[in-house]
C-alpha positions as CSV (number, residue, x, y, z in Angstrom):
1,M,18.3,-8.5,-37.2
2,C,14.7,-7.3,-37.3
3,L,13.8,-7.1,-33.8
4,G,10.3,-5.7,-33.7
5,E,8.2,-8.9,-33.4
6,S,9.4,-8.9,-29.7
7,E,7.0,-8.0,-27.4
8,A,9.3,-7.6,-24.7
9,L,11.4,-5.5,-26.1
10,R,8.6,-3.7,-27.5
11,A,7.3,-3.1,-24.3
12,L,11.0,-1.6,-23.4
13,A,11.5,0.4,-25.9
14,T,7.8,2.3,-25.1
15,V,8.8,2.6,-21.1
16,C,12.1,4.5,-22.6
17,Q,10.7,6.5,-25.4
18,A,7.9,8.1,-23.4
19,G,10.5,9.1,-21.1
20,L,12.0,10.8,-23.9
21,G,9.4,12.2,-26.0
22,H,9.7,15.8,-24.9
23,I,13.0,16.3,-26.5
24,P,12.1,18.2,-29.8
25,T,14.9,17.0,-31.6
26,L,14.7,13.3,-31.0
27,D,12.8,11.1,-33.9
28,M,11.4,7.8,-32.1
29,V,12.3,4.5,-34.1
30,P,8.9,3.0,-34.7
31,L,8.1,-0.2,-32.6
32,K,8.3,-2.4,-35.6
33,G,11.7,-0.9,-36.7
34,L,13.7,-1.9,-33.7
35,H,16.8,-3.8,-35.3
36,L,20.2,-4.3,-34.8
37,T,22.4,-3.3,-38.0
38,V,24.9,-6.1,-38.4
39,Q,26.7,-5.5,-41.8
40,K,26.4,-3.0,-45.1
41,V,26.1,-5.1,-48.1
42,G,26.1,-2.1,-50.5
43,F,24.0,0.6,-52.1
44,T,20.8,-0.7,-54.6
45,D,22.6,0.8,-57.7
46,E,26.4,-0.9,-56.6
47,V,25.1,-4.6,-56.6
48,P,23.3,-6.4,-59.4
49,A,20.7,-8.6,-58.7
50,A,22.4,-11.8,-59.7
51,Q,25.3,-10.7,-57.2
52,L,22.5,-10.2,-54.7
53,D,21.6,-13.9,-55.2
54,Q,25.0,-15.1,-54.6
55,I,25.5,-13.1,-51.5
56,V,22.0,-14.0,-50.1
57,A,22.9,-18.1,-51.0
58,A,26.4,-17.7,-49.5
59,A,25.3,-15.9,-46.5
60,R,22.6,-19.0,-45.8
61,R,25.1,-21.4,-46.1
62,R,27.9,-19.4,-43.6
63,L,24.6,-18.9,-41.0
64,E,23.2,-22.6,-40.9
65,G,27.0,-23.0,-39.2
66,L,25.5,-20.7,-36.2
67,S,23.3,-21.6,-33.5
68,P,20.5,-19.3,-32.7
69,F,21.2,-17.6,-29.4
70,S,19.2,-15.3,-26.6
71,L,20.0,-11.3,-26.9
72,R,20.5,-9.5,-23.9
73,V,18.4,-5.5,-25.1
74,G,19.4,-3.0,-22.4
75,P,21.0,-0.8,-20.8
76,L,19.8,2.4,-22.6
77,A,23.0,4.9,-23.7
78,G,23.2,8.2,-25.5
79,S,24.5,10.5,-27.7
80,A,24.3,13.4,-29.7
81,G,23.6,10.9,-32.6
82,A,21.1,8.5,-31.2
83,V,19.6,6.7,-28.2
84,R,20.1,3.1,-28.3
85,F,20.3,-0.1,-25.9
86,S,23.5,-2.0,-25.4
87,A,23.2,-5.9,-27.3
88,G,24.7,-8.8,-26.0
89,P,26.6,-11.0,-25.2
90,H,29.0,-9.5,-28.1
91,P,30.3,-13.0,-29.5
92,P,27.3,-14.4,-30.9
93,V,26.3,-11.5,-32.4
94,R,29.9,-10.7,-33.9
95,S,29.9,-14.1,-35.3
96,V,26.9,-13.5,-37.1
97,R,28.8,-10.4,-38.8
98,Q,32.1,-12.3,-39.3
99,A,30.1,-15.1,-41.1
100,L,28.1,-12.2,-43.3
101,R,31.4,-10.6,-43.8
102,R,32.8,-13.9,-45.2
103,A,30.1,-14.2,-47.6
104,L,30.4,-10.8,-49.2
105,A,33.8,-11.2,-49.7
106,E,33.3,-14.9,-51.1
107,V,31.2,-12.9,-53.6
108,R,32.7,-9.2,-54.0
109,G,35.9,-10.1,-52.6
110,E,37.8,-8.7,-49.8
111,R,38.2,-5.4,-51.1
112,A,34.5,-4.4,-51.5
113,V,33.5,-5.6,-48.1
114,P,32.5,-2.3,-46.4
115,A,34.8,-1.5,-43.8
116,R,33.5,0.6,-40.5
117,A,35.8,3.8,-39.1
118,T,34.9,2.4,-35.5
119,E,35.1,-1.0,-34.1
120,F,31.4,-2.8,-34.1
121,V,29.8,-2.5,-31.4
122,P,25.8,-4.3,-31.0
123,H,23.0,-2.0,-30.3
124,V,19.4,-0.9,-31.0
125,S,18.6,2.5,-31.3
126,I,15.5,3.6,-30.4
127,A,15.5,7.4,-31.2
128,Y,17.8,9.5,-33.7
129,N,18.6,13.1,-33.3
130,N,17.1,15.0,-36.0
131,T,19.5,18.3,-35.7
132,P,23.0,18.8,-34.7
133,T,22.5,19.4,-30.6
134,D,24.7,19.4,-27.3
135,A,24.7,15.4,-26.1
136,A,24.8,16.7,-22.0
137,P,20.5,16.9,-22.1
138,V,20.2,13.7,-24.3
139,I,22.6,11.5,-22.1
140,D,21.7,13.4,-18.6
141,L,17.6,12.0,-19.0
142,V,19.2,8.8,-20.7
143,A,20.9,8.2,-17.2
144,S,17.1,8.2,-15.3
145,L,15.8,5.5,-17.9
146,R,18.8,3.5,-17.2
147,S,17.5,1.4,-14.3
148,V,14.8,0.1,-16.4
149,A,15.4,-3.8,-16.7
150,S,16.7,-5.5,-19.7
151,V,14.6,-8.0,-21.6
152,T,15.9,-11.1,-23.3
153,T,15.0,-11.9,-27.4
154,A,15.7,-15.0,-29.3
155,I,17.6,-14.5,-32.1
156,H,16.6,-17.6,-34.6
157,S,17.7,-15.3,-38.2
158,V,19.2,-12.5,-39.8
159,E,17.3,-10.3,-42.8
160,L,18.8,-9.0,-45.6
161,V,17.2,-5.9,-45.9
162,E,16.7,-3.1,-48.5
163,L,17.3,-0.1,-46.2
164,R,15.8,3.9,-46.9
165,R,15.2,6.8,-45.2
166,E,12.1,8.5,-45.1
167,P,10.9,11.5,-43.3
168,R,12.0,11.5,-39.4
169,S,12.6,7.4,-39.7
170,Y,14.3,4.6,-41.4
171,A,12.4,1.8,-43.1
172,W,13.2,-1.1,-45.2
173,D,12.0,-4.3,-47.4
174,V,13.0,-7.7,-46.2
175,L,14.8,-9.1,-49.4
176,A,15.7,-12.5,-47.8
177,T,16.1,-14.5,-44.4
178,G,19.3,-16.6,-43.3
179,T,18.3,-19.0,-40.7
180,L,21.2,-19.7,-38.0
181,G,21.4,-23.4,-37.3
182,D,18.8,-25.6,-37.1
183,D,15.4,-25.2,-35.0
184,E,17.2,-26.2,-31.5
185,Q,16.6,-23.8,-28.6
186,P,18.9,-20.5,-28.6
187,A,21.9,-20.6,-26.3
188,G,21.3,-19.2,-23.0
189,S,17.5,-19.9,-22.8
């Protein structure tokens, strides 16, 4: 879910990134690059264009059955690998993920659906560590930023992106968009 257009989230990320900016091992996520990763499809050289079109069609059909929702972003958490906001409530995000996983299985088969080694926990990263580092200083600094208020943003769509790693950040091109339900007001607004 691309979230970089949310002014409230951009403002929150700006405040928190300013508080983290002096840590040399952290690469800040550009504000336009704020996102919540829901499901990996596969490497671009492993998914033929025709199959990708089928996945998009299947995902769009399944997403139409889900309602738009409000996503609360915050508070901040940190680890040795990244600094991220918690995102919830989890049930609607997990419903989106499950719809996408079913679409992938429909087209590519159950065995082709990428699994995660850990439980899926929705989050929005604002910085990544570019060097293996001790997590303690990052976690201590993040603790001082946890009191920054959370924000809420409306989720109406999910984007399929072609992701690439660029120097010190991730970037992507949107390949397709699936809309949740109809254009009614998000649940929880």
